[in-house]
C-alpha positions in Angstrom: 0.2 0.0 -0.2 1.2 3.3 -0.7 2.0 6.0 1.8 -0.6 8.5 0.2 -3.2 5.2 0.6 -2.0 4.7 3.9 -2.7 8.6 5.1 -5.7 8.5 3.7 -7.1 5.0 5.3 -5.8 6.1 8.6 -7.3 9.9 7.9 -10.5 8.0 7.1 -10.9 5.8 10.2 -9.8 9.1 12.4 -13.2 11.1 10.5 -15.6 8.0 11.0 -15.1 7.9 14.6 -15.7 11.7 14.9 -18.4 11.3 12.9 -20.0 8.9 14.3 -19.0 10.7 17.9 -20.9 13.5 16.5 -23.9 12.2 15.2 -25.3 10.9 18.4 -24.5 14.2 19.8 -26.1 16.6 16.7 -29.3 14.5 17.5 -29.5 15.7 20.8 -28.0 19.5 20.0 -29.7 22.4 18.9 -30.9 23.3 15.6 -28.1 25.1 14.6 -26.1 21.8 15.4 -28.5 19.5 13.4 -28.2 22.4 10.2 -24.3 22.4 10.7 -24.2 18.0 10.9 -26.3 18.5 7.6 -23.8 20.3 6.2 -20.7 18.4 7.1 -23.0 15.6 6.1 -23.2 16.6 2.0 -19.4 17.1 2.6 -18.6 13.4 3.7 -20.4 12.7 1.1 -18.1 14.7 -1.2 -14.6 13.1 0.2 -16.1 9.6 -0.1 -16.6 9.9 -3.5 -13.4 12.3 -4.4 -11.5 8.9 -2.5 -13.3 6.6 -4.3 -11.8 8.1 -7.6 -8.2 8.4 -6.3 -8.2 4.4 -5.7 -9.3 4.0 -8.9 -7.0 6.5 -11.2 -3.6 5.8 -11.9 -0.8 6.9 -9.9 0.4 9.8 -12.0 -3.5 11.0 -11.8 -4.2 10.2 -8.2 -1.4 12.5 -6.9 -3.4 15.7 -8.0 -6.8 14.5 -6.7 -5.1 13.3 -3.8 -4.1 17.0 -2.7 -8.2 17.6 -3.4 -8.7 15.1 -1.3 -6.7 15.8 1.7 -7.6 19.6 1.8 -11.4 18.3 1.5 -10.9 16.1 4.7 -8.9 18.6 6.4 -11.4 20.6 5.6 -14.2 18.4 7.1 -12.1 17.4 9.8 -12.3 21.4 11.2 -16.0 21.3 10.3 -16.5 18.5 12.9 -14.1 19.7 15.7 -16.3 23.0 15.6 -19.5 20.8 15.8 -17.9 19.0 18.7 -16.8 22.2 20.5 -20.3 23.6 20.0 -22.2 20.9 21.5 
């Protein structure tokens, strides 16, 4: 497995765990938290779709897509952390 693949697998594991924790908390939280959750879920779908492309593309093409996925993952993690601090 390439270092890029390992990075994405590790990052997705961490994001999944954080997402699962926040899903439960957001259901109990305010309307603002639920709205923020819906936005993050939309971004989650984008991340999973792009990660699928990275896995399918040839290595030379994966670098460019991989960088976009990395940025999206970082944005998603920041959004999850903001939601966590609100709950």
